[in-house]
Every structure is written in C-alpha cells, then in structure tokens.
N, C-alpha and C positions, 0 to 999 in steps of 0.2 A: 298282305291282301290275300286272305284265304281263298282258295279256289282258282288262283291265277298262277301261271308259270311265267317267269320273266325271261325274255330273250335278250341277251346282252348285245347291244349294237357295236359296230366298229368304232374305233377311237374317233372322237369329234362329233358323234351323233348328238342330236338335240336332246333326246330323252329315250329311256327304255321303251320298248314296244311290249305291251302286255297282251296276253292271249287267254281267253276264258273258254267256257264250254261253247261249242259251236264255232270256234275259231281255230284256224291252223296256219302255221307258218311254212312257207315253201322256200327252200334254198336251192333246190335242184330241179327246177321245172316241176312236174308232178312227181310225187315220191316214187322212187325206183327209176326215174329217168336219169341217164348219165349226164345230161346237161346241168351245169351249175351256174348259179347267178352270183358271181363274185362281186358285182357292182350294184346289186339290187337287193332290197329286202321286201318280201311279199307277205301280206296278211290277208286272209280270207275270213270274213265274218258271215257265216252261213245264215243266221237268223235274219239279218238285215239285208243280205245279198250284196255286200260291198266287197270289192276287190281293191285292196290298197297296194299300190306300187310305189315304194320309196326309192328314189335315186340315192345311192350310197356308194359312190365311186371310190375305188382303191387309189386311183390317181387323182389328178386335178378335176374339179367339178365342171368339166366341159364334156362335150360329146366326143369322147375318145373312141377309137375303134373297139376296145373291150366293152365299153358301156353300150355302144350300138349293137354289138353282138348279143349281149345279155338282153337288151330290149327286144330284139328280134325273136330270141328264144322264148322270152316271156310272152310275147304276143301269140306265138304258136301254141304255147301251153294253155293260154286263155281260151283259144278257139277249141282246143281238145276238151277242155272242161265242158263246154257247151255241147260238143259233139257226143259226149258220153252221157248226157242227161236227156230225159224225156223232153220232147219238143214242147209239150204242153206245160211243162214246169221248168222255166228258165232257172238255172242255178244261181245266177247273179243278176243284179239290176243296176248297180252303179260301179263304175271304174274310177278310182281316184289316184292321181299321180301327185306325189309329194316329194320332198327332199329331206334327207337327214344331215345335210351339211349346214352348220349354223350360219345364218345370214345369207345363204346362197341357195337359190332354186337350181339354176344352171347358168353358166357364163357363156354358153354357146359353142361355136366351132373350136376345134383344137388348133389354136393359132400357131403353136410351136410346130405342129405337124404341117400346117399349111405353108409356113415359111420355108420349111425344108423342101417340100415338094415344088414350090414355086421357084426357088433358087435353082433347083435341078431341072426345071421345066418338065416335070413328070406329069404329063397330061393324063395318062391312064390311071395313075393312082389317085389323082385329084378327082377324076370322074367316078372312080370306084367309091371313094369316100362320100362324095355328094349323093350318089345313088343309094348308099347304105342309109344315109340320113333321111332321104325322102321316102324310102320304103317304110321306115318307122313312122315318119310324119303322116304318110298317107293312110296307113292302116288305123291309126288313132283318129284321124280326121273323119273317116267313114264309120267310126265306132265298130270296126271289125266286122261290119255287116251283121251285127248282133243287136238284140233289143236292150242295149246298154245306154245309160246316160253317163257321159264322161265328164269328169270334174278335174280341173287343175287347182291344187291348193298351193298357193304361192306365199311362202313365209320369208322369202329372201330374194335377192336380186335375180331377175330373169332377163338376161341380156342376149342379143343375137339369137342364136338357135334356141336358147332357153325361152325367150319370148315366143318364138315360132312354135315351140312345143306346147306352151300354154294355150296358144291360139287354136290349136287343133281340137281342144276340148269344147264340149257344148257349153260349159259353165266355167268361169274363172272366179274362184274365191281367193281374195288377196288380203293379207294383213295390212293395215294402214301403215304408210311409210315405206313399204317395199318399193323397189325401183324396177322399172321396165325400160328397155330401149334397144335400138338397133344401131350400134356404134360403127358398123363396118365402113361407113362413108369416111370416117376419120383416117383410114388408110387406103382410101380410093377404091373401095370395093362395095358391094351391096350384099344384103342377106339373101342367099340364093336357094335356101331350103324351104321355101314356101311362104315367106313373109308377105310378098306382094299379093299372091293368090289368096291367102287367108284374110289379109286386111281388106283387100278390095271387096270381098264378099260381105264384109261387116260394115265398113265405113265409106266405101266408094273409092274409086281410083285416085281422085285428086287428093283426098286426105291421106290415103295410103302412100302416095308418092311424097307428099310433104313430110310425113313421119320418117320415111326411109332416108330421104335426102338431107334432112336436118341433123340426124344423129342425136337428136334430143333425148335426154333421159326424163322419163315421166314417173310420177308417183302413182301408187295404186288409186289414190283419190282422184287424180287427174284422168286416169283411164276409166274410172267409174263414171265420171261426167261425160265421157265419150261413148259409154255403153260397151266398152271392151272388157272391163271388169264388171262382173254381174253382182257380186256380193262382197261387201267390205267387212273385215273382221278386226277386232281390236288386237293389238300386238300380243302374241302369246295365246290367242284364242282361236287360231285358225281351224284346228281339228274340231274343236267344240262347235264352231260355226258350221262346218261341213255336216256334222252329225245333226245339228238342229235343222239345217236345210233339208236333209234327207228325211228326217222325221216329219217335217211339215208337208213335204211334197210326195212322200212315199205312196200315199193312196192314189195319187194321180200319175204314177210312174208310167202306166200303159199309154196314157194320152201324151205325156211329156216326151217319152221316147219316140212316139209316132210323129209329133210335131217336128222334132229335130231331124227325123228321117225325111219328112216332107221338105224341110229346108235343104237338105242335101240333094233331094230329087230336083227341086226347082233351080238350085244353084250348084250343079254337080262339079266336083273337083276331080278332074281326070288325072290319072297317074302320068299319062303322056305329057300333060301340061307341066307337071313338076320336072319331068325328065328334060324337056326342052329348056326350062329355066336353068336347070343345073348345067346344061351344056353351055349356055351363055355365061353363067357364073365362072365355069372353068376357063373359058377363053379370056374373060375379063381378068381373072386372077393371074393368068400367065403373062399378062401385059404390065403387071405392077413393076414399078421402078425400085431401085435400091432404097430411095428415101421412103417410099411407101412401105417396103418390107421392114425398114428400121422402126417405123411407127407401129407396125403390127407386132414386132418383137418386143418393143417397149411395153405395149399394152399386155402382151402375154406375161412379161416379167412382173408387171404390177399386179396382174390377176394372181400369179403364183405366190407373190408375197402376201397378198390379202388372204389367200386360202390357208397359208401356213401360219398366219398371225392368230393370236388368241381372238375368240369371238368378240366382236364389238370394237376391235382395234382398227384405227384408221390407217390407210396406206396411201401415201402420195402417189400421184401418177394417173 
C-alpha cells in the first residue's frame, strides 16, 4: 500500500493499524511527553477529525490499574490537544474507543485483584481502585466537556465494566453477535462503576435494575431492540460501519454534539453520585463470603483461559 506506513500491533491484535497522510500514531501521550501508553494504541485522523483509542492491554483485557493509568493519561493528552488549538477550529470531532483483543472489548473489573483485596479486607485500596475507574468513566461520559461525539465500537464481549465503559459513549456501534452483560450478581455483588446511573438515564430505573439483578447476557441485536446499541454492524465490518456513520453524519456534527450536550444538561451525571455508589460497592464487596469469592475467582480463571486461548476457541465456565 504505497503511501502508508504500517504500525505493528502487539501480539494478539486483530489487525495492523495503517496510517496515511494527515494521520499520526501516539504512543507517549503527545510526542515529547514522558508519559507512555503501554496499554493503548492511539490514532489521530486529522482530515476527518477522529481520535481512535484502541484498548490493547499488556495483561488481561480487564480494567487493571495499568490500563486505568494509561486511560487517565490519554484523557489528559486529549484535553491538551484541544487547549493548544484555536477555539474556533476544534482539532477533533469524534472520539472512538475500540479494542485490539480478538473477541473481547473488555471483561470489566480486575476480579483477581478484587478477590485479593476483599480477602484482606483492604477497604482503602478497593476504594482507590473504584475511584480510578469512575474518574475515567466520568470524563468520557461528559465527553471531556469538549465538542466531541463519542463512539464505542464493540467488536467483542463487553462485560461488567466493559459494558459500563461502552455506555459512557454517545453512540454504541456493535457487531452482530457480540455479547454484553453485567455478571456481578453471580458472585453476590453489583456493578459499581456507573452501570445503574448510566442505564437509568437511558432505559429507566426499573429496566436498569432488572438488567443488573438478572446477570443476563445480551446480544448486540437484543440491545439494539432496547435502544442501548445504536448501530449494528456485520461481523468484521465494525470499523467500516463507524466510518460510514461519521461520513453520513459529519455535516451535522455541530448539531449532533450540541444535542448530546443538551442531554447531559437535562440529565446531568454528577461525579459525586458515582463516588457515593463506589462507596456502597466497596462496603458490599467487603461483606462477600468465601463462597462468593470462590465464584469470583472461578470466573476470573475462566476469563483468563479464554483470553489466552486462540481466537474463537470456546472455554467452559
């Protein structure tokens, strides 16, 4: 492909990321910044004004502390890009979060880490972890207070915190057959990093509670019927579908970004609300019994086996 330079992804990535004229890859915040993104790949497409953020964790595809640190650094970097640009000429119009782990968007909270902290009754570190999560969740949910339209491209399973992360975006584009769910009830806990707050604002409290308490796994098609997924893509066509969406709606970006801002104004999400929920989550987690923790650990083991298995392989559990 003449005119393109290929960036080699980490092992297990779905496909190479290509960069052409007007595009650049960031691996250390803004160039010259000492911060490094070991768990993210970033691509900026200047002509289209798209900021692509690919989750590409070195460890398991859950919200580990290293991934959370990189996401927080990425968010600061994104705001610096806007701060350095003329206000009348926004440098970006769309923020897209995607994953390079085959078959997985994100599996949610770091269950192995949770189990360790709960067994040790380590309230402070549990709260620290929860607040790191909601900081990332909150800033994306308010679109960084920038004129951005945020899009989650879900090409693999989005469970627990992975589902919560997708829900923070204005638009969810999902490939048919991908799975979404909040399985925390299986080990006597609840998703404490924004699920209730985000779902209640979209589908109402009754349906949000039903979804959380059931632990049911939903397909992209089922969530499309509930208006939680906004655009369905054929398997393998997710990125093309996002590009088509942006191409079709790009001329209306000014109005579209404003409408989502209006929604956030009418149904504001306060950071203090997320903090209070995290505090309830911490106290609930510390009350888990040995049997609950064994279930959590079995799920973590099954997730680990699946992540290490070849793409498409089924793992019992």
